[in-house]
Structure formats: structure tokens, C-alpha cells
N, C-alpha and C positions, 0 to 999 in steps of 0.2 A: 735614763730613753724619754722619750716624746713621746709624752701624757698633755688629755686635756679632761680639764675639770666645766661643764654644763651644769654651773646650779640656778637649783626654783627658788624663794619663801614661800607656791605655794605647795598645794597635795599633786604629788605622784600618788597614782594606783588606780586601779577600778572606779571610783569615779574620782573628774575632773576635770576641773576651768582649763580658762585657756592661757594663763601663763602654767602647765600646768601638765596639758598636752603640745606645749611648740617645743618646751625646756625637754619632753618628752624623745620626741621626734627630731629635736636634732642631735643631742647625743646617739641618739639610735643610725643619724642621717653621717652623720663623723666619726663614731665607730666601723664604719666599712672600710673604714680611710687611715685611719689614726687613731691607741689606746685612746677610749674616754672611757668618765666615769661620769654619773650627774647626780650628786645625788639635792634631796628634797627635806621636804617632810615627806612622810611614810601615811599610806592609806592600811587599812587595815589587810586588805588587799594589793601584794605588788604585781605591776604590767607582767605579761604573760612574750615576749620577743627576746632580745638579743643586748638588753639592759634591763640590765637593774637594781633600781635606786641606791643607797644606803641614806643614807638617815641625820640630818642635816646635824652637827655640834661633835658628832659622836665619833669617838679615838679617830676608824677610820678616816670622815670629810675631811681632821685638819691636818694627817697625813695627806688626801688625798694633794690640799690645796697647797699645802710645801709646796710637796714635786712637783706637780702641776707644771708647762711650761705653760701653760698657753689657760687662761681663767674667763671664763664665756660665765657673765648673770646682769639681770640687770642694775637699774644703782641702787634700789630698794637693798639690793645684797654690801652693797662699799666696799668691793673687796680692796687688801690691803696690798700691797708685794710683798710679798715672802721670801726673795731671794733676788741675787742678780739676774738681769736677764727676764725675766718672766712678763709675760703677754698677760695686758686687758682685755676681753670682748667687753663691750656694756648691747645687751639687747633692750631698744625702745621705743619696741614696738605699742609699751601702752603706757602715757599718756595720764601715771600718776596723780604727778601733782596736780593734774586738771580733775579728775575725778574727783578726788580731796576738798575742795575745793566743791563742789556740788556737796557733797556726803557732809561736808560741815558745816554749811551753809550760811547765811550770813551775821551770826554771830554764836561761833564756833568756843568750846569753851580753852581754855587753855591750858588742858594737855592736848584737843585736838589740833593748838598756834603751834607750837609747840610740836608736834609730829607732822604738820605738816610745817613748818620753819627744815624740823631735820629731810626734810624730805625732798625739798629744796637747797639746799642747799648739798645733799649727793648728788642729785640731777647736774648741781655745775659740779661739783667736784666730777664726777663722770664723765661730764665736757670736756677739760680741761684736762684731764690725766690717759684720759682710756687711749690706748696701741689703735683700736681699728670702734666702730662705732654702727649701729645695722637699728635701721626704721625698715618699718613693713613697708613702706606708702612716698610714697614724693613728697607729697603737704607736713605728713610728720618731721618728713628737715626741714622744711621751711623755717619751721619753727620752732627745731632744738639752732637753727645755726645763731636766730637770731641771740640764743643765751652763750650758746658754742667762747671757750677765749682757750682751750686748746689748739693742735693743730691736724689731728687724731681721722683718715678720709669714714669714707661713708661707702654703705652697701647697702645694698635693699634685697630682704628680707620678705615675701608678703605668710599671711599662714598659711598652709597648704593643706591637704589633701592623704590622706591613704590607701590607694586606686585597691589596694586588696580588702578591704569590703566592701568594696561599689559592688551592686549586682544587681540586675535585673530585678523586678516585682512587681507585684499585681495592680492598678492601677484603685486607687483609694475610694467604698462607695459612698460615705458618710460626710458630710461637708464642713472640717474639724478645719480647726488654722491653731500652729504650733504652733509659742513663742521659748525657743529653746533652749533660752542662759538663763540668767539672773539677773529679778528686780529690781537691781540697780538706783538709787534716789535720780538717777539722768537722764534714765530711761522711762519713758510712757504706757508704762499697763495700760493703768489707766485708761488714753482710748483705745488701746485694742477693746478696751471689754462694750466702752459706748457702745464702738463699735459696732462690734455680735449682736448688743440687746436690741442697735436700735434696727439689724440685716430682719431681726425676725422676729420684733413689732410692723415689720410692714410685710409677712408672708413668709420670704427666707431661710428658712429651719438651717441654725448654722452652731458650730459648739465650737470655745479655746478653749484647749489642751495645757498650759502649766507642763510643762515640760520634768519639772522639780523645783522644789523650792526649801530643802536643807544644802551649803552648801556645803560643798570635800574641806573645806577649809573649818573649821569647826571656831575658829577665832577670830571668820568675819563674821558672825552671824548675831546681825543686830533685831531685840527685840522693839524696839520702834517700830522698821520694816516692816517684824514680823505683823504685827498690829495690823499697820494701815494694809498687809496684802490679805491679809483674813474680810478687811472689811468689804472688799472689791473685790473675794471671794464671794460674799455677802449676797454685793450688788447682782453678782450676774447670777446669783442663782442655778437652775439649775445648768445651763448653758454655757456656763464656766466651770472646768476641773481643773486640779493642779497635784500631781502626784507626790506625794508625805518630804523624799528622799529625794535627795538627786539621782538622774537614770546612770546608770552605767558606761562607761562608754562607750563597750564593747555593743552598745543596744543604744544609744542613744539615735543612729540612723533611722533602726527599727524601727524607735514611739513615731521619727519626723515622717519616716513614710508610709503612717497612718493614713497621717492628714492631707490635702488636698496642697495649702497657705503653709508657708515656712512666716510668720510677719519678726520682727522686729521695730522698736519704737524709742525714740528719742526725743524728748524738751529742744528746747533751741540752746542751746549749753556751748560754750566752746569747745569742752571733751570735743563733743559728736563730733565737730569741725574734722577732726585726728584721730579721729577712731579707728581701727583696721574695723570692727566687728566678726570675734572669731566665730561665730555661728553662720557667719553667712556662710560659710567653707561645709557644713554639713551640711545647707541644706546645699550648695555645690552634689558634694557625695550622694548626699539622696534623692536628685535632680526632682526636688519641691521646690516651687515660681514662687520668685518673693513677697513679702507687701515690706518696703524698708522706709523712715522718714527720711528725706533730703539729710545732704549732712556729709560727709566726709567717706574718704575709700567702698563704704558695701554697697551707698548708694550711689554710686557716681557707678560702679562696677553691671551693678544690676542696670539701669537708663542704657549704657554703652555698650554692649550686651545685650539686654533684653531677655531678662531674665526672672522677671516682675513687674514689677508697678513701681512705684518713688512717687511718695505723699509729703504735700508741707508738715514738717514737724506737729505736732498738740489742734490738726487741723482733725475731728472727727468723723463727721462726712467725707470726707476725698477716705478717709482709712477705709469706712464704710464701701463707700461706687469705688473701691480698689479690691477687695476684696468679694461681692458681688461681682464683678465684671470675670476672675480669677474664678468661680465657683460658676459660675452659668455662660462660659464664652470658650467652650470645648474647644476648635480650632486658639484660640489667642494663647491659652491653659498650655499646651501639644507644642504646638512653637515658644513658647517658655521654658517644656522639661527638656525637647531640641537641640535648645541655647544652652539651658545648663550641662549634658551630656557631653556637648562639644567644647567645653571650654575644657574639660576637669584637668585635660593632661596636662595640662596646660599651671598647674599649678600645683603637682603630685608634689611632697615632699621634698624628694628626691633632686627633681627638677627646680625648684624656686631656695635649697638651700647654697645649690650649687656655687655663690659666689662666695658665699662663708670656706666654705669645701675645698673648693683652690689655693686663696687664702693659707685656712690655715697646712696647706702641705707644701706650697708653699714656702713658709714661716717651719713649714722644717728638714728641708733640703740648707 
């Protein structure tokens, strides 16, 4: 029987980051058309829906990988074809090698150098041996094309939105700015904190809320990053707060709607140019205008579609000015909300996954 396996090294459960969210929805959309199994690390609570993931490394997972006609995952998974006729699809939406370069800095340890070299090897193997490659934005394909030695075709599958979670809500009464994702080395939460402090010194009351600090994937927690974040919270004082735990997936939009602005800032890095910023799609679903650093797919979409304001990277004054305008210019804020609502349907998961679904159905026949 024709079977598809979607595999992610990330956690799928009640609390998820971008890779887990994407894998879950890819599997759910494929399952509408072909038998599909999702393999992942398991969160304490499994998601409620048409797909219930099975644990990476379990006997059930090994059997599914061996018997599947199609294997879908990120290069970090490193699929090996287990039988003749199996097809492998690599999802290249997350530029892991560029993230690791920022994560490890200019003086990586021997272990870090080995890890980075291994990820580069997995990437080149994926680009050489895949039967199909997925990018999330055209610029990502440009980057990978310089490395690709194989002849696999490409399809584009952006990140998506679950329209079933979209609903109208009351306008927020408080001037809350929401940081929805992680605080990785290539991001710039310090600029958001400093901008909020500046606005309050100038007499505009505003607060910054980090939705969650403890990652769903406990293997990715870094004590040094936690210490830096603690220092940042102390600097922000009463104007900055953070939820101790990562917000549950089904609650994230309600938290976003409590704010007037969603903010996503990054530093000037190569990662920024090829990023997607999955939390942008939460802001679209919630109808919350965005302040984003220039560079990458998210900023291009915000600017082109009028979803908020784009600022130069690492420019605290520009961030403060953008927040001020969205907090005080009600007409402009309303226009941004209308634009957010207007593009939602274009990014429904069933729409963005169509090229993948059509390819898999063609392979099945």
C-alpha cells in the first residue's frame, strides 16, 4: 500500500515551535489524500486532530520508515532509502547551517565545529540525492541552488495558517507589544526592550511581552542564552515580562490578540536574508500588525502587503518610531488589520501545501 511518512526532529505536542508545527500540518494535509504517518519527538500531550504522531526511534517508527513509499523531512533527519523505489523529499524551509553559524559564533568549540560540518554534509547530501526539494520562499531556492549538485525539482511551500483558529475578537485596550517566538542568537530582542524603555521615558506607556522562554524541545535550551535573557528582563523592569513556559499551540493566537503589535526583530546576518519567520503567520491569523526587521521573506511580505512596518536591523530608534505609530495612529493600525485579514486565505495550509499534495498524488498513480 502507498504510504507517506513525514518526519521531524522537533517536538510535536501541545507546545510546538516552527518545525513541529510545519510537520504536523504537512502530515494533516497529506493525510486527506494518502495514508500518512507523522514521526517526531513527542510532547507531554499529543495534539488533537486527524494525525497522532509516533515517537522517533520506536519500533512503529522504524517499520513506518521501512515500508513508506515517500519519506518527507528536513536534511537534519538524513534519510536513507531503505528499499528500491522509495522517494525522498527534503523540506529546506529552515536554513539550519546559517542558524548554527550564528549560534556558535566566531570561536566554536571542537564539538560545535563537528556539528556544523555534519550539518553541511547532510545538506549537500540532501541536495544531491533528493527526489524532490521544498523551499518556503524564492530566495531560499537561490541560496540552495548554489550548492545543489543533483537534479531534483523544486516546489515552493510557504508556512501556513490554520483558518479554523481564526476568529474575530475585541480590540486590545492596552499598549502591549508581543514577541511571539524564541530569542535565538540571530534575533534581536534587546532592540525591542530598548525601544519599549525609550517610549516609556518619552511618556507613551507600552509593555513588551515575550510569549514563552522555555523551548518545547528541551535539547535546544542553552543556559548562556537563558542568562542573557534574564539580564534583558531585569533591564526592562516593569515594562517587560515573559511567560515562564512556552505558550501552548492552541493558546498562542489568544495571547497574540491581547497585544496591539506583534514584533519580530533580527540582527544583520546571512540567516536573516533566507529566513521565513514562522511567527509572522501567527500574526496574520490573529490579525495583529507587525513590526519586522528588514531582510527575509517576512519583511518583504509585511512591506508589500501593508501588514505593519519594516525597520532597519539593529536600529532602536526606528523600532521605537514604528511602535509609536502603530500604537497612536488608529487609522493606520486599522488599515494594517484589514490587510492582514485580506491575505489570510492565501496562506491556508490546504492552499500552500497544494504543490506537495499534487506531486504525491501523481507519484501514487
